[in-house]
C-alpha positions in Angstrom: 83.4 99.2 56.7 86.7 101.0 57.0 88.0 102.2 60.2 90.8 105.1 61.3 92.3 103.8 64.6 94.2 107.2 66.0 97.7 106.0 67.5 98.3 106.9 71.2 101.9 107.1 70.9 104.9 108.9 73.2 108.3 109.1 72.2 108.0 107.4 68.9 106.6 104.5 70.7 102.9 103.4 70.4 101.1 102.4 73.6 99.9 99.3 73.9 96.3 100.4 74.1 96.2 101.2 70.5 97.1 97.5 69.9 94.0 96.4 71.3 92.2 99.2 69.5 93.3 98.1 66.2 91.9 94.3 67.3 88.3 96.7 68.1 88.4 98.1 65.0 89.2 94.6 62.8 86.1 93.4 65.0 84.0 95.6 62.7 85.3 94.3 59.1 86.7 95.8 56.2 90.4 98.0 56.3 92.1 98.9 59.2 93.9 102.2 58.9 96.1 104.2 61.7 96.8 108.0 61.9 99.3 109.2 63.8 99.4 113.0 64.2 102.3 114.3 66.1 105.8 116.5 65.8 109.6 115.2 65.2 108.8 111.9 66.5 105.9 111.0 64.7 107.7 109.2 61.8 109.3 106.6 64.1 105.3 105.8 65.9 104.4 105.5 62.0 106.8 103.4 61.1 106.1 100.9 64.6 102.1 101.2 63.3 103.3 100.0 59.6 104.4 97.0 61.2 101.3 95.8 63.6 99.8 93.0 62.2 95.9 93.9 60.5 97.0 97.4 59.7 96.8 98.1 55.8 97.9 101.7 56.3 99.2 104.4 58.1 98.3 108.0 57.6 101.2 110.3 59.4 100.4 113.8 59.9 103.3 115.3 61.1 103.4 118.6 62.4 104.8 121.1 65.1 100.4 121.9 65.6 100.1 117.9 66.6 103.0 117.2 68.5 101.4 117.2 71.8 98.7 115.7 70.7 96.2 118.6 71.5 92.8 117.6 71.1 92.0 121.4 69.4 94.3 120.6 66.8 93.9 116.7 66.6 90.2 116.6 66.2 89.8 119.0 62.9 92.5 116.7 61.6 90.4 113.5 62.1 87.2 115.5 61.2 88.8 116.4 57.6 90.0 112.3 56.9 86.5 111.0 57.8 85.2 111.4 54.5 86.9 107.9 53.7 85.9 106.3 56.6 83.3 104.6 58.6 84.5 104.4 61.7 86.9 106.4 64.1 88.0 104.5 67.0 90.8 105.7 69.9 91.8 104.1 72.9 90.4 105.2 76.3 93.4 106.7 77.2 93.7 110.5 78.5 94.8 111.7 74.9 92.0 109.2 73.3 88.9 110.8 75.6 90.1 114.2 75.0 89.8 114.1 71.4 87.2 111.4 70.4 84.6 113.7 72.2 85.6 116.9 69.6 85.8 114.2 66.6 82.0 113.6 67.3 80.4 117.6 67.8 82.3 118.1 64.2 80.6 115.3 62.6 77.3 115.9 64.7 77.1 112.3 66.1 76.8 110.4 69.0 80.3 109.0 70.3 79.8 105.3 71.7 82.3 105.2 74.4 84.5 103.0 76.5 83.1 99.9 74.7 84.4 96.1 75.2 83.1 93.8 72.8 81.8 94.1 69.5 78.7 92.8 68.5 77.7 93.4 65.0 78.8 96.4 62.3 77.1 99.0 64.6 76.3 97.0 68.0 78.7 97.2 71.0 78.8 96.5 74.8 80.0 98.7 76.8 80.1 98.4 80.9 77.4 101.2 83.0 77.0 101.5 87.0 80.5 101.2 87.7 81.1 98.1 85.7 78.1 96.7 88.1 76.2 95.9 84.3 76.6 95.4 80.6 74.8 97.8 78.2 74.3 96.7 74.6 74.3 99.6 72.5 73.2 100.3 68.9 74.3 103.3 66.4 71.8 104.9 64.3 74.7 107.4 62.9 76.1 107.2 59.5 79.4 107.0 61.0 80.9 106.0 63.9 83.0 107.3 66.9 84.0 105.0 69.2 86.2 105.3 72.2 87.8 101.9 73.2 88.8 100.0 76.7 92.0 98.2 76.0 91.9 95.9 79.0 89.0 94.1 77.0 90.7 93.4 74.0 93.7 91.2 73.3 96.5 93.2 71.5 97.2 93.3 67.8 101.0 91.7 67.3 103.1 94.5 67.5 105.2 92.6 64.3 103.9 91.1 61.2 102.3 93.6 59.4 103.7 95.7 56.0 101.5 98.7 55.8 102.0 101.9 53.7 102.9 104.8 54.5 100.7 108.2 53.8 101.6 111.4 54.1 98.5 113.9 55.4 98.3 117.4 56.4 95.3 119.5 58.3 94.6 122.7 59.4 97.2 122.7 61.5 97.5 124.7 64.8 93.7 125.8 65.4 94.9 128.6 67.7 92.4 127.3 70.4 94.9 126.1 72.5 99.1 125.9 73.3 101.2 123.9 74.9 103.0 124.9 78.6 104.4 122.4 80.0 104.4 118.7 81.3 104.8 117.2 85.0 105.6 113.7 84.9 106.4 111.0 87.2 109.6 109.1 85.6 109.9 105.6 86.9 111.8 102.1 86.1 108.6 100.3 86.8 106.0 99.2 84.3 103.5 101.4 83.1 99.9 100.9 85.6 98.1 100.0 82.1 100.7 97.6 80.5 102.0 96.2 83.7 101.5 92.4 84.0 101.8 92.3 87.8 100.5 95.3 90.2 100.6 95.7 93.9 98.0 98.1 95.1 97.9 99.9 98.9 94.8 101.2 100.4 94.0 104.0 103.1 94.9 101.1 105.9 99.2 101.7 104.9 98.4 104.8 107.6 100.7 107.4 105.5 102.8 107.9 102.9 106.5 106.9 104.1 104.4 103.5 105.9 103.0 102.8 102.0 106.5 103.3 100.7 108.0 100.7 103.3 105.2 97.9 102.8 104.3 97.8 99.4 107.7 98.6 97.5 109.7 96.4 98.6 106.8 93.7 97.7 106.4 95.3 94.4 110.6 95.3 93.4 110.6 91.6 94.6 107.9 91.0 91.8 108.7 93.3 89.0 105.3 94.8 89.6 103.9 98.3 89.4 102.8 100.4 92.1 98.9 101.2 92.4 96.5 102.8 94.9 92.7 103.1 96.1 91.0 106.5 95.6 91.4 106.8 99.8 95.2 106.4 99.7 95.8 109.1 96.8 93.3 110.9 98.4 94.9 110.7 101.9 98.0 112.0 100.3 100.2 108.6 100.7 100.7 108.2 96.8 100.5 110.3 93.4 97.5 110.7 91.8 98.9 108.7 88.7 99.1 105.7 90.8 95.2 105.4 91.5 93.4 102.4 90.0 89.7 102.8 89.5 86.3 103.7 87.6 87.9 107.4 88.1 91.6 106.4 87.7 93.0 103.8 85.3 91.3 100.6 84.5 94.0 97.6 84.7 94.2 93.8 83.7 97.2 92.6 84.7 97.9 88.8 84.8 97.9 89.4 88.9 96.6 92.3 91.0 97.3 92.2 94.7 95.3 94.7 96.8 96.7 95.2 100.0 94.5 96.7 102.5 92.0 98.0 100.1 88.2 97.3 101.3 87.0 97.1 98.0 84.6 100.2 97.0 83.0 100.0 94.1 84.6 102.6 92.0 88.1 100.6 92.8 86.9 97.6 91.9 85.6 98.5 88.2 89.1 99.3 87.8 90.7 96.1 88.5 88.2 93.4 88.4 89.0 92.7 85.1 92.5 91.3 86.4 93.3 87.4 85.4 94.1 86.9 89.2 93.3 88.9 92.4 94.8 87.8 95.8 93.3 90.3 98.1 94.9 90.8 101.9 92.7 92.7 104.5 92.5 91.8 108.4 88.4 92.4 107.7 86.7 89.1 106.5 83.8 91.1 105.5 85.7 93.2 103.2 83.7 93.6 99.7 87.2 92.9 97.4 86.9 88.7 99.1 84.0 89.0 96.9 86.0 89.1 93.5 89.4 87.9 95.5 90.7 84.3 93.7 93.0 83.9 96.9 92.4 86.1 99.8 94.3 86.6 103.4 92.6 87.3 106.6 95.4 89.2 108.2 97.2 92.2 109.8 99.1 93.2 106.2 102.1 94.6 108.1 103.1 91.0 109.2 101.4 89.4 106.7 103.1 91.8 103.7 106.5 91.6 105.2 106.4 87.7 105.6 105.4 87.7 101.6 108.1 89.7 100.6 110.7 87.9 102.7 110.1 84.6 101.6 109.7 86.0 97.7 
C-alpha cells in the first residue's frame, strides 16, 4: 500500500504533526511519499521533508496558487495525484481538516477521521463521544482518505532520511477562493500542540488581568505554553487560540497543569492523553481530579503564586 502524506508547513518549517502522520502512514505498510504544496517557502519545506526518516519520495508543488494552502486549490492537486496511491493522509490540524474532506468528496470515498491507531491495512481506531469511547472502523473504499491525530503517534525522526524531491503540478488556482489576510498571535512561547509543558487556566481565574497575573509567571518559570478552558476563552480572558479541548486544540504534553479547571468532558477530550496531569482546584469533587496524576485541593490564588515562588 503506497501512501501520500500532505505536509503541513509554514515558513519553510514542517508542523510536528506531519512527522506523526508519516509514522501513521508507515504503519499501513508500503512506501510513504510526502506532498509539499506551497509558494516560495515550499522548497525549504520539501528539503526538510526529504530528511524525514521513512519518507521515500517528496512531491513538490510550488505555485503561487498553493502559497497559503487554500483547500479549494490543494484538494484538486491531491485528487489528481491519487491514481498512483492507495491512501492519502493528512494531520488533523486546521489545514488537514480543511483539505482532506474535499479530497474525499472529489474521489467519492468516505473519510476516516482523527485516527489514533492502525489495526490493519483498512482498519483503524478513532475516538467518539468526546473520547469516552474508542471505535474500530474498517473502510470498504478502494482508496483511503485519512486524518491523523498527531498526539496519538510517535513522531518520525526529522533527520536520517534522504528522499528524492520530484516536482509536480496541478490545475493551479481554481478561482473559488482567495487569500485576504492573516491575523495571528505571535509569541515566543512554544506552540500549544507541540509544547512539552502546558499551564492552563479556567474560569475560576475571574478575568483576563488575573489570568495573566497568576498563570504567566508559572508558565515563564517552566518554559511552558499557556492554554485555557473553553469557559475561560468564552469569558474573554484569553484569545481562542489558547483553547484546549474537543472544540479547541488536542494536546499531549509531558506535563499538563490545570489551574482552576473543573474538568468538563470537552476539555478532558483535549488533554487527557498528557503524560502527567497536575490539577489545582479548591473543589475536591471536581471531575478534573478523576484524570489527574497529582491533585492539589487548594485556593489557586494562594497555591499557584507559592508554587511559582518555589520553582
